[in-house]
KEKE-3310 file (N, C-alpha, C; in steps of 0.2 Angstrom, whole numbers, plus 5000, padded with zeros to 4 digits):
npx = (5145:5136:5137:5139:5135:5137:5145:5149:5139:5127:5121:5103:5087:5073:5058:5045:5029:5018:5003:4997:4992:4987:4985:4973:4981:4989:4984:4980:4991:4997:4985:4986:4999:4997:4989:5000:5008:5001:4997:5009:5013:5003:5005:5016:5018:5006:5012:5023:5017:5012:5025:5032:5047:5053:5050:5047:5047:5045:5049:5052:5067:5071:5082:5088:5078:5074:5067:5068:5073:5069:5071:5058:5055:5051:5056:5054:5041:5037:5040:5029:5018:5015:5008:5016:5027:5024:5025:5033:5047:5056:5045:5039:5050:5052:5038:5042:5052:5045:5037:5047:5049:5040:5037:5048:5044:5035:5041:5048:5037:5034:5022:5008:5005:5008:4996:4986:4984:4970:4960:4949:4954:4953:4966:4978:4994:5012:5031:5045:5062:5075:5088:5100:5095:5082:5070:5065:5063:5054:5051:5038:5033:5033:5045:5043:5048:5046:5036:5033:5028:5029:5022:5011:5010:5007:5019:5022:5035:5053:5062:5076:5091:5095:5085:5080:5071:5053:5036:5020:5005:4987:4969:4954:4956:4954:4962:4979:4994:5012:5026:5040:5056:5070:5090:5097:5107:5112:5113:5115:5104:5106:5113:5103:5104:5092:5078:5063:5049:5035:5019:5003:4992:4972:4968:4975:4986:5000:5007:5016:5033:5036:5036:5032:5039:5030:5021:5010:4992:4976:4962:4947:4934:4925:4924:4921:4908:4903:4905:4895:4884:4885:4884:4870:4864:4868:4864:4850:4848:4851:4840:4830:4833:4831:4817:4813:4816:4828:4846:4860:4870:4866:4859:4860:4860:4864:4876:4884:4884:4891:4903:4904:4905:4918:4926:4928:4933:4946:4951:4951:4959:4971:4974:4977:4990:4997:4997:5006:5016:5020:5023:5031:5044:5045:5047:5059:5068:5068:5073:5086:5084:5070:5060:5048:5033:5025:5010:4999:4992:4979:4976:4969:4956:4947:4950:4943:4932:4927:4929:4921:4908:4908:4906:4896:4885:4890:4880:4870:4858:4851:4859:4872:4889:4898:4909:4918:4917:4920:4931:4947:4961:4968:4976:4983:4986:4993:5005:5010:5014:5025:5033:5038:5046:5055:5063:5067:5076:5085:5091:5093:5101:5096:5092:5081:5070:5062:5050:5041:5024:5024:5037:5040:5033)
npy = (5020:5028:5027:5036:5035:5033:5043:5047:5051:5044:5040:5040:5035:5045:5052:5064:5070:5080:5090:5096:5112:5113:5125:5124:5122:5115:5104:5097:5094:5084:5074:5070:5065:5056:5047:5044:5036:5024:5019:5017:5007:4996:4994:4987:4979:4971:4966:4957:4947:4944:4940:4929:4929:4940:4960:4963:4965:4959:4960:4962:4963:4976:4976:4962:4954:4945:4938:4951:4954:4964:4974:4984:4999:5014:5024:5020:5018:5031:5035:5028:5032:5048:5056:5053:5061:5072:5072:5070:5060:5051:5048:5038:5031:5025:5021:5007:5002:5002:4991:4979:4978:4973:4960:4955:4953:4944:4932:4928:4925:4936:4941:4942:4940:4952:4966:4974:4991:5003:5015:5021:5019:5025:5030:5038:5040:5043:5045:5053:5057:5067:5077:5087:5097:5097:5096:5104:5116:5131:5146:5151:5140:5122:5115:5105:5094:5098:5106:5122:5132:5135:5124:5126:5124:5114:5116:5110:5107:5107:5104:5091:5089:5080:5079:5066:5061:5062:5057:5062:5061:5058:5059:5054:5064:5076:5079:5082:5078:5077:5066:5067:5060:5059:5060:5059:5065:5056:5056:5045:5045:5052:5039:5032:5020:5012:5002:4991:4986:4982:4976:4972:4983:4983:4996:5006:5004:5002:4991:4997:4993:5000:5018:5032:5044:5058:5054:5054:5060:5051:5058:5053:5055:5064:5062:5049:5050:5059:5051:5040:5046:5049:5035:5032:5041:5039:5026:5028:5034:5026:5017:5026:5027:5013:5013:5023:5015:5019:5015:5014:5021:5030:5038:5052:5060:5050:5047:5058:5059:5048:5052:5061:5051:5047:5054:5056:5045:5044:5056:5052:5041:5047:5053:5043:5037:5049:5049:5038:5040:5049:5045:5032:5039:5044:5033:5030:5038:5039:5024:5013:5000:4992:4980:4970:4960:4947:4947:4933:4919:4917:4930:4936:4935:4945:4951:4943:4941:4952:4953:4942:4950:4959:4951:4945:4959:4962:4951:4955:4964:4976:4983:4995:4991:4995:5002:4995:5006:5006:4998:5005:5004:4992:4975:4978:4995:4991:4982:4992:5003:4994:4993:5009:5006:4999:5005:5018:5014:5007:5020:5027:5021:5011:4997:4987:4973:4957:4944:4931:4928:4917:4915:4927:4926)
npz = (5156:5144:5127:5112:5100:5084:5071:5062:5049:5038:5023:5017:5010:5010:5009:5006:5006:4998:4998:4980:4970:4956:4941:4927:4916:4921:4927:4914:4910:4919:4918:4903:4905:4913:4907:4895:4902:4907:4895:4887:4897:4897:4883:4883:4890:4885:4872:4879:4884:4871:4866:4873:4879:4882:4879:4865:4846:4831:4815:4797:4787:4775:4768:4768:4769:4777:4795:4810:4826:4836:4853:4862:4865:4874:4869:4855:4856:4853:4839:4832:4839:4841:4850:4862:4864:4868:4882:4897:4894:4903:4911:4904:4903:4917:4918:4910:4917:4929:4924:4922:4935:4940:4935:4939:4954:4953:4946:4957:4966:4976:4971:4960:4943:4933:4929:4918:4917:4922:4916:4925:4937:4954:4959:4950:4943:4941:4939:4938:4937:4943:4934:4931:4939:4936:4944:4958:4974:4977:4983:4976:4972:4963:4954:4941:4926:4908:4912:4911:4921:4938:4950:4963:4979:4995:5006:5020:5029:5029:5016:5016:5009:4995:4978:4973:4964:4959:4962:4955:4959:4959:4964:4959:4948:4955:4967:4969:4972:4977:4978:4984:4982:4992:4994:5009:5024:5039:5055:5070:5086:5101:5114:5126:5134:5137:5139:5132:5132:5121:5118:5108:5107:5108:5110:5114:5105:5109:5122:5133:5142:5153:5156:5143:5138:5133:5122:5109:5109:5104:5100:5093:5097:5093:5080:5075:5080:5068:5058:5061:5060:5046:5040:5042:5038:5024:5020:5023:5012:5003:5004:5000:4986:4982:4983:4973:4962:4957:4951:4963:4958:4950:4959:4965:4980:4984:4982:4983:4997:4999:4993:5005:5016:5013:5014:5028:5032:5026:5032:5046:5045:5041:5053:5062:5056:5057:5071:5072:5067:5075:5087:5084:5081:5095:5104:5099:5100:5116:5119:5118:5114:5108:5114:5104:5105:5096:5091:5098:5088:5089:5093:5080:5080:5081:5070:5060:5066:5060:5047:5044:5045:5037:5025:5028:5026:5012:5006:5008:4999:4998:5010:5010:5012:5026:5035:5050:5063:5075:5081:5088:5085:5074:5069:5056:5058:5069:5062:5054:5062:5066:5056:5055:5064:5061:5049:5055:5066:5060:5053:5066:5072:5083:5092:5087:5092:5088:5095:5100:5108:5115:5121:5125:5138)
capx = (5147:5134:5139:5135:5131:5137:5145:5148:5133:5125:5115:5096:5082:5070:5053:5041:5021:5015:4999:4997:4987:4990:4982:4971:4985:4994:4980:4978:4996:4998:4981:4989:5004:4994:4988:5002:5009:4997:4996:5015:5013:5000:5005:5023:5013:5002:5017:5025:5012:5013:5030:5034:5052:5055:5047:5052:5045:5048:5049:5055:5071:5070:5089:5091:5071:5073:5064:5073:5068:5073:5067:5053:5058:5047:5058:5053:5035:5037:5039:5024:5013:5018:5006:5020:5031:5022:5025:5040:5052:5057:5040:5038:5054:5051:5033:5046:5055:5040:5035:5051:5050:5033:5036:5053:5043:5032:5045:5049:5033:5032:5015:5004:5005:5005:4990:4983:4981:4964:4959:4946:4954:4953:4972:4985:5003:5020:5037:5050:5070:5079:5094:5102:5090:5076:5067:5069:5058:5056:5046:5034:5030:5038:5044:5045:5048:5040:5030:5036:5029:5030:5016:5007:5010:5006:5025:5023:5040:5056:5065:5084:5096:5096:5077:5082:5063:5046:5029:5016:4998:4980:4964:4948:4958:4953:4969:4983:5001:5019:5029:5047:5061:5077:5093:5100:5115:5109:5116:5112:5103:5111:5112:5102:5103:5084:5076:5058:5045:5029:5014:4999:4985:4967:4964:4982:4991:5004:5005:5023:5033:5038:5031:5034:5037:5028:5017:5002:4984:4971:4956:4942:4926:4920:4923:4917:4900:4900:4904:4890:4878:4884:4883:4864:4863:4869:4858:4843:4848:4852:4833:4827:4833:4826:4811:4812:4819:4833:4852:4864:4877:4864:4857:4864:4859:4867:4882:4887:4883:4896:4909:4905:4908:4924:4930:4926:4937:4951:4952:4951:4966:4977:4974:4979:4996:4999:5000:5010:5020:5025:5024:5037:5048:5046:5049:5064:5073:5069:5074:5089:5080:5063:5057:5044:5029:5023:5003:4999:4988:4972:4974:4966:4950:4943:4949:4941:4924:4926:4928:4913:4902:4907:4904:4887:4884:4890:4879:4862:4861:4847:4863:4876:4894:4900:4917:4918:4923:4920:4938:4950:4968:4968:4982:4985:4989:5003:5010:5012:5020:5033:5037:5042:5051:5063:5066:5069:5080:5092:5093:5096:5106:5095:5092:5074:5071:5055:5050:5035:5020:5028:5045:5040:5029)
capy = (5024:5030:5029:5044:5031:5034:5049:5049:5050:5038:5040:5036:5040:5049:5054:5072:5069:5087:5094:5101:5115:5115:5128:5123:5119:5111:5098:5095:5092:5079:5069:5068:5061:5049:5043:5041:5032:5018:5017:5013:5001:4992:4991:4984:4971:4966:4964:4953:4941:4938:4937:4927:4929:4950:4964:4961:4965:4955:4963:4960:4967:4977:4973:4955:4949:4941:4941:4953:4955:4969:4973:4988:5004:5020:5029:5018:5021:5037:5035:5026:5037:5055:5059:5052:5064:5079:5070:5068:5054:5050:5045:5034:5025:5023:5015:5002:4999:4997:4984:4975:4976:4968:4953:4951:4950:4939:4925:4927:4923:4940:4946:4939:4941:4960:4969:4981:4997:5004:5023:5019:5018:5030:5033:5038:5043:5045:5046:5055:5059:5075:5077:5092:5102:5097:5097:5109:5120:5135:5151:5152:5132:5116:5114:5098:5093:5097:5112:5129:5136:5131:5120:5129:5116:5118:5113:5111:5103:5109:5098:5093:5082:5081:5078:5061:5059:5066:5055:5065:5058:5060:5056:5055:5069:5081:5079:5081:5076:5076:5061:5069:5055:5064:5058:5065:5064:5053:5052:5041:5049:5050:5035:5033:5013:5013:4998:4993:4980:4983:4973:4975:4984:4986:5003:5012:5002:4998:4991:4997:4990:5006:5025:5032:5052:5063:5051:5059:5057:5050:5058:5053:5053:5068:5061:5042:5052:5061:5046:5036:5051:5049:5029:5031:5045:5034:5021:5032:5037:5020:5014:5030:5025:5009:5015:5026:5013:5022:5013:5018:5024:5035:5044:5060:5062:5046:5048:5066:5056:5043:5058:5065:5047:5044:5060:5055:5041:5047:5061:5046:5036:5054:5056:5039:5040:5055:5045:5032:5042:5054:5037:5028:5043:5045:5027:5026:5043:5036:5020:5011:4993:4988:4973:4969:4954:4948:4943:4924:4919:4920:4937:4936:4933:4950:4950:4937:4942:4958:4950:4938:4954:4964:4947:4947:4967:4960:4947:4959:4970:4982:4986:4997:4990:5000:4998:4996:5011:5007:4998:5010:5001:4984:4974:4981:4998:4987:4983:4999:5005:4991:4995:5013:5007:4996:5009:5021:5010:5007:5026:5030:5016:5007:4990:4980:4965:4954:4938:4927:4930:4911:4914:4933:4923)
capz = (5151:5136:5120:5110:5094:5078:5072:5053:5045:5031:5017:5017:5006:5014:5006:5007:5002:4999:4992:4975:4968:4948:4937:4923:4911:4924:4929:4908:4908:4926:4916:4899:4908:4918:4901:4892:4906:4906:4887:4887:4901:4894:4877:4882:4895:4879:4868:4882:4884:4867:4864:4879:4884:4883:4876:4857:4840:4824:4809:4790:4787:4766:4762:4768:4770:4784:4800:4814:4830:4843:4859:4861:4871:4877:4863:4849:4854:4850:4832:4832:4842:4843:4856:4867:4863:4873:4888:4902:4893:4910:4916:4902:4905:4924:4917:4906:4923:4934:4922:4923:4942:4941:4932:4944:4959:4950:4944:4963:4971:4980:4968:4956:4936:4932:4925:4913:4922:4921:4917:4928:4944:4958:4959:4943:4946:4936:4941:4935:4941:4944:4931:4930:4942:4933:4949:4963:4976:4976:4987:4973:4971:4963:4948:4937:4920:4903:4914:4911:4927:4944:4952:4968:4984:5003:5009:5027:5030:5024:5013:5016:5004:4985:4978:4967:4959:4958:4961:4955:4961:4958:4966:4954:4945:4959:4975:4967:4979:4976:4983:4982:4985:4993:5000:5014:5029:5046:5060:5075:5090:5105:5117:5134:5140:5142:5134:5133:5126:5117:5113:5104:5112:5102:5113:5114:5100:5113:5128:5135:5149:5156:5154:5139:5138:5127:5118:5107:5111:5100:5101:5087:5100:5090:5073:5077:5079:5062:5054:5063:5059:5040:5038:5044:5031:5018:5022:5022:5004:4997:5004:4996:4979:4979:4982:4966:4956:4955:4952:4967:4954:4948:4964:4967:4984:4986:4978:4988:5005:4999:4994:5012:5022:5012:5016:5033:5032:5024:5038:5052:5043:5041:5060:5063:5052:5060:5079:5070:5065:5080:5091:5083:5083:5101:5105:5097:5104:5120:5121:5113:5113:5108:5111:5102:5108:5092:5093:5094:5081:5091:5093:5077:5080:5080:5062:5056:5064:5058:5040:5042:5047:5030:5020:5028:5023:5005:5005:5008:4992:5000:5013:5008:5014:5028:5037:5057:5067:5084:5085:5086:5080:5070:5068:5050:5060:5071:5057:5049:5068:5066:5047:5054:5070:5058:5046:5059:5070:5056:5052:5071:5074:5088:5090:5087:5092:5088:5099:5099:5113:5120:5123:5130:5144)
cpx = (5141:5136:5136:5133:5137:5138:5147:5141:5131:5120:5110:5094:5077:5062:5048:5035:5020:5007:5000:4990:4988:4984:4978:4974:4988:4991:4981:4984:4999:4990:4983:4996:5001:4992:4992:5005:5006:4998:5003:5017:5010:5000:5013:5020:5009:5009:5021:5022:5011:5020:5033:5040:5053:5050:5050:5047:5047:5047:5053:5061:5071:5078:5089:5083:5072:5068:5069:5069:5072:5066:5064:5053:5052:5049:5057:5045:5033:5036:5032:5017:5016:5014:5010:5026:5029:5022:5033:5043:5052:5052:5039:5043:5055:5041:5037:5047:5052:5039:5040:5050:5044:5032:5044:5049:5037:5034:5048:5046:5033:5025:5014:5007:5002:5000:4989:4982:4973:4964:4955:4947:4954:4960:4977:4990:5007:5025:5042:5056:5071:5086:5095:5098:5084:5070:5069:5062:5059:5049:5039:5029:5037:5040:5049:5048:5045:5035:5035:5033:5028:5023:5015:5007:5011:5014:5025:5030:5047:5060:5071:5086:5093:5091:5081:5076:5058:5040:5023:5009:4992:4974:4958:4950:4957:4960:4974:4989:5006:5023:5037:5054:5068:5083:5097:5104:5111:5112:5114:5111:5107:5110:5108:5101:5098:5082:5069:5053:5039:5025:5008:4992:4981:4965:4968:4985:4995:5002:5013:5023:5032:5034:5035:5032:5033:5024:5011:4997:4981:4966:4950:4935:4922:4918:4922:4909:4897:4901:4900:4886:4879:4883:4876:4862:4862:4864:4850:4843:4848:4842:4829:4828:4831:4818:4809:4813:4826:4841:4856:4869:4873:4860:4863:4864:4864:4875:4887:4887:4889:4903:4912:4908:4915:4929:4932:4933:4944:4955:4954:4958:4972:4979:4978:4987:5000:5001:5004:5016:5025:5025:5030:5043:5051:5049:5058:5073:5072:5072:5081:5089:5075:5062:5051:5041:5027:5016:5002:4993:4982:4971:4971:4958:4944:4942:4945:4934:4923:4925:4921:4906:4903:4905:4896:4884:4884:4883:4870:4863:4857:4852:4868:4881:4896:4908:4915:4922:4922:4926:4943:4959:4967:4976:4986:4989:4996:5007:5012:5018:5026:5038:5039:5047:5057:5064:5069:5075:5085:5096:5096:5101:5103:5094:5084:5074:5063:5056:5041:5032:5024:5033:5044:5035:5034)
cpy = (5024:5032:5035:5040:5034:5042:5053:5047:5046:5043:5036:5038:5042:5053:5059:5071:5078:5086:5097:5104:5117:5118:5121:5117:5112:5104:5096:5091:5082:5073:5065:5063:5054:5045:5038:5036:5025:5018:5014:5007:4995:4989:4986:4976:4968:4962:4958:4948:4939:4936:4937:4928:4936:4952:4966:4962:4962:4958:4960:4965:4969:4974:4965:4950:4947:4944:4944:4956:4961:4973:4982:4993:5010:5023:5027:5019:5027:5039:5031:5030:5042:5058:5060:5056:5070:5077:5069:5059:5050:5045:5038:5028:5023:5020:5009:4999:4996:4990:4979:4973:4971:4962:4949:4949:4944:4932:4924:4925:4927:4943:4941:4941:4948:4960:4973:4985:4999:5014:5024:5021:5025:5035:5033:5043:5042:5045:5048:5059:5065:5073:5083:5095:5103:5098:5101:5113:5125:5138:5150:5143:5127:5114:5108:5100:5095:5104:5119:5135:5132:5126:5122:5123:5119:5113:5113:5108:5107:5103:5096:5089:5086:5075:5072:5061:5062:5061:5060:5061:5059:5056:5057:5062:5075:5084:5076:5081:5075:5072:5063:5064:5057:5059:5062:5062:5059:5052:5051:5046:5047:5044:5036:5027:5012:5007:4996:4989:4983:4977:4976:4977:4987:4994:5009:5010:4999:4997:4991:4994:4994:5013:5026:5039:5055:5059:5054:5055:5058:5051:5057:5050:5058:5066:5054:5044:5055:5054:5040:5039:5050:5042:5028:5036:5041:5030:5023:5033:5033:5018:5019:5029:5021:5012:5018:5022:5014:5016:5017:5022:5029:5042:5048:5061:5057:5043:5053:5061:5053:5046:5059:5058:5046:5048:5060:5051:5042:5051:5056:5043:5041:5053:5049:5037:5045:5051:5040:5034:5045:5047:5033:5032:5044:5038:5026:5034:5041:5031:5017:5005:4993:4983:4973:4960:4954:4945:4937:4926:4918:4925:4940:4937:4937:4953:4950:4939:4951:4956:4949:4942:4958:4957:4947:4953:4966:4958:4951:4965:4976:4985:4988:4996:4995:4997:4999:5001:5012:5005:5005:5010:4993:4984:4977:4988:4997:4988:4988:5002:4999:4992:5002:5013:5003:5003:5015:5019:5010:5014:5030:5026:5013:5000:4988:4973:4961:4948:4937:4928:4924:4913:4921:4929:4919)
cpz = (5145:5132:5116:5102:5089:5075:5065:5051:5041:5028:5016:5011:5010:5010:5010:5005:5003:4994:4987:4972:4962:4946:4931:4918:4914:4924:4921:4908:4911:4920:4911:4902:4911:4911:4896:4896:4906:4900:4886:4893:4899:4887:4876:4886:4891:4875:4874:4883:4877:4863:4872:4886:4885:4878:4868:4851:4833:4818:4800:4788:4778:4763:4763:4767:4772:4789:4805:4819:4836:4849:4858:4867:4870:4870:4856:4847:4851:4844:4830:4832:4844:4847:4860:4867:4866:4881:4891:4898:4900:4913:4912:4904:4912:4924:4915:4913:4929:4932:4923:4931:4943:4941:4937:4951:4957:4949:4953:4967:4974:4978:4962:4948:4936:4926:4923:4918:4921:4921:4921:4936:4947:4958:4952:4946:4940:4941:4937:4938:4938:4941:4928:4934:4939:4938:4956:4965:4977:4981:4985:4970:4967:4955:4945:4930:4915:4907:4917:4918:4933:4947:4959:4973:4993:5005:5017:5032:5027:5023:5012:5011:4998:4984:4971:4961:4964:4958:4960:4954:4962:4960:4962:4951:4948:4963:4970:4971:4974:4980:4982:4988:4987:4997:5002:5019:5036:5049:5066:5081:5096:5112:5125:5137:5142:5138:5134:5130:5126:5115:5110:5108:5108:5104:5112:5110:5101:5118:5131:5142:5154:5153:5148:5138:5130:5121:5116:5109:5106:5100:5096:5089:5093:5081:5071:5075:5074:5058:5055:5060:5050:5036:5039:5038:5025:5018:5018:5014:4999:4998:4998:4987:4976:4980:4977:4961:4953:4955:4956:4964:4948:4953:4965:4973:4989:4986:4983:4993:5005:4998:5003:5019:5019:5013:5021:5037:5031:5030:5045:5052:5044:5050:5063:5061:5056:5068:5078:5069:5072:5086:5090:5085:5092:5105:5103:5100:5111:5124:5114:5111:5113:5107:5109:5103:5100:5096:5092:5089:5083:5093:5086:5074:5080:5075:5060:5057:5061:5048:5037:5044:5038:5024:5023:5025:5015:5003:5003:5004:4995:5004:5009:5013:5018:5033:5047:5060:5074:5087:5082:5083:5077:5071:5061:5055:5065:5066:5052:5057:5068:5060:5050:5059:5067:5056:5051:5064:5068:5053:5060:5074:5083:5086:5091:5087:5092:5091:5100:5106:5119:5124:5129:5139:5147)
residu = (UNK:UNK:UNK:UNK:UNK:UNK:UNK:UNK:UNK:UNK:UNK:UNK:UNK:UNK:UNK:UNK:UNK:UNK:UNK:UNK:UNK:UNK:UNK:UNK:UNK:UNK:UNK:UNK:UNK:UNK:UNK:UNK:UNK:UNK:UNK:UNK:UNK:UNK:UNK:UNK:UNK:UNK:UNK:UNK:UNK:UNK:UNK:UNK:UNK:UNK:UNK:UNK:UNK:UNK:UNK:UNK:UNK:UNK:UNK:UNK:UNK:UNK:UNK:UNK:UNK:UNK:UNK:UNK:UNK:UNK:UNK:UNK:UNK:UNK:UNK:UNK:UNK:UNK:UNK:UNK:UNK:UNK:UNK:UNK:UNK:UNK:UNK:UNK:UNK:UNK:UNK:UNK:UNK:UNK:UNK:UNK:UNK:UNK:UNK:UNK:UNK:UNK:UNK:UNK:UNK:UNK:UNK:UNK:UNK:UNK:UNK:UNK:UNK:UNK:UNK:UNK:UNK:UNK:UNK:UNK:UNK:UNK:UNK:UNK:UNK:UNK:UNK:UNK:UNK:UNK:UNK:UNK:UNK:UNK:UNK:UNK:UNK:UNK:UNK:UNK:UNK:UNK:UNK:UNK:UNK:UNK:UNK:UNK:UNK:UNK:UNK:UNK:UNK:UNK:UNK:UNK:UNK:UNK:UNK:UNK:UNK:UNK:UNK:UNK:UNK:UNK:UNK:UNK:UNK:UNK:UNK:UNK:UNK:UNK:UNK:UNK:UNK:UNK:UNK:UNK:UNK:UNK:UNK:UNK:UNK:UNK:UNK:UNK:UNK:UNK:UNK:UNK:UNK:UNK:UNK:UNK:UNK:UNK:UNK:UNK:UNK:UNK:UNK:UNK:UNK:UNK:UNK:UNK:UNK:UNK:UNK:UNK:UNK:UNK:UNK:UNK:UNK:UNK:UNK:UNK:UNK:UNK:UNK:UNK:UNK:UNK:UNK:UNK:UNK:UNK:UNK:UNK:UNK:UNK:UNK:UNK:UNK:UNK:UNK:UNK:UNK:UNK:UNK:UNK:UNK:UNK:UNK:UNK:UNK:UNK:UNK:UNK:UNK:UNK:UNK:UNK:UNK:UNK:UNK:UNK:UNK:UNK:UNK:UNK:UNK:UNK:UNK:UNK:UNK:UNK:UNK:UNK:UNK:UNK:UNK:UNK:UNK:UNK:UNK:UNK:UNK:UNK:UNK:UNK:UNK:UNK:UNK:UNK:UNK:UNK:UNK:UNK:UNK:UNK:UNK:UNK:UNK:UNK:UNK:UNK:UNK:UNK:UNK:UNK:UNK:UNK:UNK:UNK:UNK:UNK:UNK:UNK:UNK:UNK:UNK:UNK:UNK:UNK:UNK:UNK:UNK:UNK:UNK:UNK:UNK:UNK:UNK:UNK:UNK:UNK:UNK:UNK:UNK:UNK:UNK:UNK:UNK:UNK:UNK:UNK:UNK:UNK:UNK:UNK:UNK:UNK:UNK:UNK:UNK:UNK:UNK:UNK:UNK:UNK:UNK:UNK:UNK:UNK:UNK:UNK:UNK)
# end
């Protein structure tokens, strides 16, 4: 008899990402908030580098004349820097929280020493929390703290559960996105009594031991042809700029073609992401136990060859660095699939087992 699985729902955190289309005033608010969050993070980091133990400042007490030390917070920064008052206070508080997490990861050996944030980075972001229904979705847009008008967005799926926080991000100050972190109830999927073994395959991403129904197809033949053509044009534009003794940063035609190539790569990446999302949920729905055979160390030869090719291209200054567009799925795609399988198996009460290639044989 097949069990129906967990009947009592559990609380999970699920994120939804949507594209934003703000007006000019909203864009300026987002850009200003990015700058204030970056300034707060860098100020606290610089102070912590000066005062090794914690974020503290030392000053003389007028009454006693003694030196006094107190912890510096975003609220105290507002007294000295009035421009911080115009932005979301929760965004500044989250900047301080992110700095604390960065140092915790550093001390645990999980990350390198925290670095200063740069305004030249392509991606800028800030996170704000939902307190007292300050963040909510309606038909005419998204309501955010400190904004009087709602922000227009492309909501391609329904959001269920309670919104906990919202992360606003922007690429090159042109593309804006929001990631909503929601608390939802998750119930287990019905048990099927089926088991499957999967291994890595560079062409189809997985090599299943049994047939899987409803696997989506990923056809990127036309897109790969467009990428090859765009790469050839980029190389021609680079040579043309060199013949005219113009730096690539100042060559307008080269920069335009480089932007087109980046957009094609983003399109390719998003198609892969959608394929991985559909494949992972299909496996979790159809099988109760998923046995994953991890690739052996020798399977990294293709990845190493690709890295050597990229290094060779970097050494040749006359040729722009181009990515390998021939390979369909890499080990990075495989690891992203495993990450999705791991949390979806926890959500829907399915079993995920990892084994080495030697044991599987």
